[in-house]
C-alpha positions as CSV (number, residue, x, y, z in Angstrom):
1,M,0.0,0.0,0.0
2,I,1.1,3.5,-0.7
3,E,-0.3,6.8,0.5
4,K,-0.3,9.8,-1.8
5,K,-2.4,12.6,-3.2
6,V,-4.4,11.5,-6.3
7,N,-5.9,13.8,-8.9
8,V,-9.7,13.3,-8.7
9,E,-9.9,13.2,-12.5
10,E,-7.7,10.0,-12.6
11,I,-10.3,8.0,-10.6
12,D,-12.7,6.0,-12.7
13,L,-16.3,7.2,-12.1
14,D,-17.7,6.5,-15.6
15,S,-16.9,3.0,-16.8
16,N,-19.4,0.1,-16.7
17,E,-17.3,-1.5,-13.8
18,F,-16.3,1.6,-11.9
19,D,-18.2,0.4,-8.9
20,R,-17.3,-3.3,-8.9
21,Y,-15.5,-3.0,-5.5
22,L,-18.2,-1.0,-3.9
23,I,-20.8,-2.8,-1.7
24,S,-23.3,0.1,-1.4
25,F,-23.5,3.8,-1.4
26,K,-26.1,6.5,-1.2
27,P,-26.3,8.8,-4.2
28,D,-27.1,11.9,-2.2
29,I,-23.8,13.6,-1.6
30,A,-25.1,17.0,-0.3
31,P,-24.4,16.2,3.4
32,M,-20.9,15.0,2.5
33,T,-20.3,18.1,0.4
34,R,-21.3,20.4,3.2
35,S,-19.0,18.5,5.7
36,I,-16.0,18.6,3.4
37,R,-16.6,22.3,2.6
38,R,-16.8,23.0,6.4
39,I,-14.0,20.9,7.8
40,G,-12.2,19.3,4.9
41,L,-11.6,15.7,3.9
42,I,-10.7,13.8,7.1
43,S,-10.3,10.2,5.9
44,P,-8.3,9.2,2.8
45,I,-10.1,7.3,0.1
46,I,-9.1,3.7,-0.7
47,L,-8.2,2.8,-4.2
48,V,-7.0,-0.3,-6.1
49,D,-4.1,0.2,-8.5
50,E,-5.6,-0.8,-11.8
51,E,-6.0,0.8,-15.1
52,P,-8.1,2.9,-14.6
53,V,-7.7,3.5,-10.9
54,R,-10.8,2.2,-9.1
55,I,-12.5,3.1,-5.8
56,V,-12.8,0.6,-3.0
57,S,-14.1,3.1,-0.4
58,G,-14.9,6.7,-0.7
59,L,-17.2,7.2,-3.7
60,R,-19.3,9.9,-2.0
61,R,-16.1,11.7,-0.8
62,V,-14.7,11.7,-4.3
63,R,-17.9,13.0,-5.8
64,A,-18.2,15.7,-3.2
65,C,-14.6,16.8,-3.7
66,K,-15.1,16.9,-7.4
67,E,-18.3,19.0,-7.0
68,L,-16.3,21.4,-4.7
69,G,-13.5,21.7,-7.3
70,I,-10.9,20.0,-5.1
71,G,-8.3,18.7,-7.6
72,A,-6.3,16.3,-5.5
73,I,-7.2,14.2,-2.5
74,D,-5.4,11.9,-0.1
75,A,-5.6,8.2,-0.9
76,K,-4.4,4.8,0.1
77,I,-3.6,2.7,-2.9
78,F,-3.5,-1.1,-2.9
79,K,-2.2,-3.5,-5.6
């Protein structure tokens, strides 16, 4: 595992299988967006190092950061 800042645009949110590692998520990101705007991103997202980079945990955080115009976020990346 490595920890680094990842460009939000590099994370796959559009392919047919972008969510294959995700168990469930709520589509409403408004509460998450308000929280990140107020106090920032506290927990890093979890990614798997594939092509393209895929989310294991943190979809709502990524979408909220993207909506807020945050370009790079902390991530833990696993092989």
